[in-house]
Structures are given as structure tokens and as C-alpha cells.
N, C-alpha and C positions, 0 to 999 in steps of 0.2 A: 504494499500499499504506499501511497505518497500523500503528503499533505495537500490540502486544497483550500480555496477560499472562494465563497460565493460571489463576493463583490457587492452584495446588497445589504445582507445582515451578517454580522460576525457572531456565530452561535457557539456559546460557551457550555462546556460540560464541567460541572463543578464536582471535584472528587473529594468527598467528605462533607459533613453537615455541621462542622463546628462554628465557633463564633466568628473566625476570620473569614470563613466561607460566606457567612451571612453578610458580613460588612462589605466584602468585595462585591457580592451580587447586588446589594442595595445601591452601592455607589455607581454601578453600571448604568443606573436609571438616568444619569446625567448625560449619557451618550446616546444619540439618536438611533444608531445602527448596531448596538450590542445587545444581545438576547441571551438570557439565561435559559438555554434550551433543554438541559438535562442535569440531573444530579445522581450521583451514585454513592451508596453507602453499603456497609457490610450488613446492615439491617434494613430490609425493604420498608418496614413501617416508618423508620427514621427518615428515609428518603421521601416517603409519601407525605409525611408531616412537613418536612422542610419545603417541599415543592409547592405547597399551598400558597405561599406568599407570592409566587412567581407564575402568573398565568401562562399556560402552555408548556411549562417545564415538566419534562418526562421524568419519572422516578425509576431508578434501577437498584436491585438488591444486592448488586456486586460491582466491583470496579471493572471487572472484565467485561460485563455487559455495557458499561458506560463507555469505555474506550473503543468498543466495537460498533457504536452507533455511527452509521455512515453520514448522519446529518449534523455532526458536530465538527466544528472548524478548529477547536483548540480546547485542550484540557487545563484547568486550573487545579493544581495539587495543593490541598489545604489541610493535609493530615499533620499530626505531630512529626517533628523532623526526623525521628527515628525510622519513619516509614517513607521518607521522601524518595530515597534511591529506588526502593522496590516499586513504589507507585509510578514514579517518573519513567523508569525503564519499561514498565508495563505499557504505558501510553505511547512511549516512543516507538516500541516494537510493533504497535498497532498502526503506526504511521501518523500519530496525532502530534502537532505542535504542543509544547508544554510550557506553561508558565508556572514555575514551582516556588512555593512559599520559601522565605528565608527563615533560619539559615538554610542554605541550599541542601545541606546533608548533615550527618552526624560528624563526619570528618572528611579530610581531603581525599582519601582513598575512594570513598563512596561518591564524592563529587566527581572525581575523574572517571569513574565507571559510568556515571550519568552523561558526561560530556562525550565519552567514547561511544555510548549507545546513540546519542544524537547524531554524531558524525557518520557512524556506521549505517544509520537509517536515512541519512540525509534529511533530517527533520529539525525544525526550529526548536530552540531551547533557550529559556531565559529565566534567571533568578528573579523572583518578585521582590527585589529591594526597591520598593515603591518610591522611596525618598529620591533616588536618582532622577526621577521623571517629573518631579514637582516644580512649579514655576519659580519659586525662590531659589532652588538649587540651580536651575538654568542661569539665574542671575548671578549666583555665586560664582559659577564657572566662568561666565563672561567677565566678571570683575577680575578674577585671577588671571585670565588670559590677557587682559588689558595691561596687567603689570603695575596698576596704580598704587597698590600697597607694597610693592617692592618684593625683594626676595623673602620667601616664607621662612620664618625661624621657629614657629611653634603652632601646634594645633592642640586645642583642648575640647574634650566632649565627654559628656556624662549621660547616662540613662538609668534612672532609678525609679522604681515604682514600689508603693507599699502593697505587696501581694500577700502579706501575712494574713490578711482578712479573708482571703480567697482560697478555696481548697481544690482548684484546678489541678488535677494530677500531673499535667504536663509541666508545671512549674516546679514540682517538688520531687517527682519520682525518678530515680536514676534510670529505670527501665524505659522511660520516655524522653531521656535526654534532658532532664530537669536541671535547674540551676539558672543564675543570672546571666552567665556569659553567652550561651547560645541563644537564649530567648530574648534578652535585652541587649547584651553587650555587642551583638552583631552590628547594631547601628553605629556606635562610636567607631568600632573597627573598620567597618566599611567605609565610613566617612573619611578616616584617616587615609585609607588606601586611595579614595578618590582624589584627595588633595595632595598627598605626598608619594603615593606609590607603595612598592614593597619595602618594609623596613630592613635595614641592615642588621639590627639587633633588637630583641624583645626582652624586657625584664618584666616579670609578672608576680603578683602575690594575691592571696585570696583567703576568705573565711568560709567555713563549711557548715551546713546544716547537720542536724543529727542523723539525716538520712544519707549523708555523703555527697551532696551536691553543693556547688558554690552559692553562698547567700550573697557575697560581695566579691568582686574581682577588680583589680587595677592593673594597668600595664603602661609601660613607657616604651614607646617605639622610637628608636634612634636611626637616623638616616645618614647616608653618605654625604649629603649636603651640609650636614651639621644641625639640621632641623630635628625637633622632637615633637612627638605627639604624646600627650598625657591623657589617658582614657580610664574611665571608671564606670562600673555598673553595680546595681545592687537591687534585689527584690525585697529588701527589708524596709525601705523608706522612699518617699517621693523626693527626688533631687531636683535641682533646677532645671535639668534637661535642656541645657543650652550648649552651643558650640561656638568656639572662637578661632579664627585663623589670623595669626599675627604675622605681619611683615615688617621689614625694616622701615617702611614709610607710613604704615597705618595697619588697621585691622578690620576684619569683618566679624561682626557680632550677630549670630543667628539666635532669634528669640526662642522661648519655650512654646511648644515642644519642637526642638530643632529638626527632627526628621519628619514632622508633619507640616502641612501648609502653615507658614507663620511669617513673621516680619524679619527683616535684617537691617543692619546699620553698617555703614562704612564710616569709621572714625580715624581720621588722619593724625599724624603726629603732632600737628598743631591744634588738634581738637576740632577742626572742621568736620561736620557730620552730615552725611546724606542718609535719609531714612527711606526705606522701601517697605511701606506697610502692607499687611496682609489684605489682599483683595481676592477672596476665594470662597466659593460655595462648595459644601460637601466635604467628605473625609479625605479625599485625594487618591484613593486606591484605583480610581479609574484611569489615571494618567498612564500608569504602566500598561493597563489593558489597551488603551488607545495606541500607545507606542507598539506594543506587541502585534496588534492586528495589522497595523501599517507594515511592520517588518515582515509578517507572513505574507501580506499582499504583494510586497516587492520581491518575495522569494528569498529574502535574507534568512540566514540560519542562526544568527546571534546578534546581540545588541552591540551597537557601537559605543553606547554609554556605560555598559557593563559587560564586557566580553566574557566569554566562557572561561578563558584563561585567567582573567582577573578574579572571577568567582572562585576558582580553584586556589588562587594565591591567597585570597581572603581566608578560605578554609584552612590553609596551611598556617597562617598567622594564628587563628583560633586553636589549631592543634598544638602550636608551640606554646601558647598560653597555658593550655590544659596540661601539657607535658610538665611545665614548670611548677604548676600548682598541684599537680597530682590528681587530676580529675579524669578517671577512666570509667567508662559506662559498661554495664554488664555484657553487652553484645561485643565488646572489644577485648574482653578478657580471654 
């Protein structure tokens, strides 16, 4: 099978019925030509209940049935990250383009197997790091390219949420890849990669829960240019959730929550400030969907804003952090 695109509507198959699947599907309503055409779950009743909100959405009681639907243009993989490789490769082998939730996989080995499957089947694949496709991040990249803030010397980003009040197993259970780093820390790590690329050296530390996953993790990325990225994440408390890129001539401050649609400021060394307020409706998950549909329509197999090789490189950075803090998941033992 080969991927296809109708050119009229882009018909999504949603793999899983969790919270992020619902948020993604709802945000598609802002796009005129995107349709939630089908949903797949390991439980048929769960799929049927989920589909009620989306008129015309078919429900399947298995992922195999979903990816075999000839009327689906692409699959959105929304399962916990321990299942990303298995679910993504299933869809790719069925000839379906895949937008896979972040973090892309549990580790770089799994990520590479997904990339290999996409290239073997000649099918489009993209990590759903939706931040890369938001308007304020386009503006950040534009400012960086302009050189107005000078040579980059530092990046700071944090992502902390108070999840102690929520009992969602994917945050806490080792079997589901729980912990702050992969669920929340992926955002600061990916952000640092976007701005500065692959680090020369990583230094990391962490605190653990009684279940053996990280409740807090921090890392310093050192770069050959002399720049540093200082990154932190926690699921114990809500932090500022901001990001700053500092250059020799000025800095870019990204407001809270930095990885969602938000405002930015450019503050020069003489305190001259340019504001870019948030002007955006909706949650922002649709921007990656729009980009992905156009990518598929063009016949491209990967994103130029987040290549598959960069996705694997990000997973390698996460692997190195986990190695240093001693975070090993059951499936990796």
C-alpha cells in the first residue's frame, strides 16, 4: 500500500481515546478541511463512546482495523509513549502516514526503528511536537535568523506541573514510561535542540518517586559554541513554564506557557523592548495537523521543521539524561 491524499478533506484516524486524542480532535474543528473520520481502541465500547462527539466518525475495536481503513488519509498515534513504536510501525506497515505524539518513543532505539519503518515503506512520519508549528515559534525562528540578538550564549526553559493531585497512571507508573522527563521534560529538551542543536555534553540530576520514576529532573547542555542550555522539569509543582534565549545583544522571552500559543518579548541590551502579544484562538494542536496534511499532499516524507534525524537526536539526549540519573524502564531491562 502507498499513502494517498484526497485533496478535498484530510481524514484522520485517531489511534487511542485518551485525553490528548480528544484535545487534538477538538482543535481540528478550527480547520475547514480536516475530518475526524475514525477512531480505534482496544475496547470497542470505548471507541464508540469517544466517536459520539464527532459526527460521522467510525469506531473500531482494534488498532489493526483502524489502520486498514482505506478511507483514512493519516493516523494520529495518541497512546502512552511505551506503545508509540508498536502502534506507529503498525500504521506505517499498512501504508498510512503517521503523526505520532511526543515523546516520539521510549528511547532512541525505538525511535530509529520507527524512522526505519517509515523509510522502508516510503510513508510520511512526523513527531507531534506541536510547539514547533505554533505562530510564536515561527516568530522566534525569524528573530534568531535575523541575528538581532547576536550570538546565542544561553537558553533557559522549564516545564513543571502539579500532577500530584491526579492519578493518571501514565505519569507515575514505570511500565507506562512515567516520570517528569519524558512526559514534560521533552518540551524544554526539544526547545534547546531547536535553538542550539545537538549538545556537546550533558550533565543531569534528578529526584525519584517511591515508584522509581523521576519526579524532578534538571540538565545542563553544553555546546561547542560555548553556549549553555539550562533545563528543568517536575511533576510535583507548577513552575513558571517560560523560556528565554539570551544573545550577546539581547534576549527573547517567551511567556507562560512557552510551548503553547503565547506572547513573546524581545529585550535588547539597552532595555529597548518589542512585544509580540498572543493573538490566537484554540489550543494550537491543529497547527501540526495542518502542516502534516500539506506535507503529505506535497509527497514529502518528513518535516523540514523537525526532521526525523532530529527527532532521533532528541531521543538520544533524553537517553543520556536517563542514563545519568539512572532511570530505566521495565521493558528496557
